[in-house]
MARTORTOR-253592 format. One record per residue (C-alpha): residue in three letters; x, y, z. Coordinates in steps of 0.001 Angstrom, whole numbers, plus 500000, padded with zeros to 6 digits. Layout:
BEGIN
AlaXYZ;...
This chain:
BEGIN
Unk737211256430961246;Unk736115254025963934;Unk738116255859966520;Unk736677259234965693;Unk733077257872965728;Unk733758256095968986;Unk735047259261970520;Unk731666261165969084;Unk729440258443970632;Unk731478258720974018;Unk731028262617974163;Unk727490262533972919;Unk726784259779975686;Unk728634261676978307;Unk726461264998977027;Unk723548263235977402;Unk724443261750980767;Unk725234265328981995;Unk722377266898980681;Unk719998264396982268;Unk721742264611985619;Unk721726268189985661;Unk717804268532984513;Unk717132266040987412;Unk719186267581990195;Unk718700271303989063;Unk715141271366988077;Unk714774274393990403;Unk716884276312987893;Unk714145276563985194;Unk711345276936987777;
């Protein structure tokens, strides 16, 4: 159970960081 929850948090963390970086570096995409 803990392993699955940990993986979920890791995936969420990576997604959040990727989203932040993509939004910060590619702010011109959305105008």
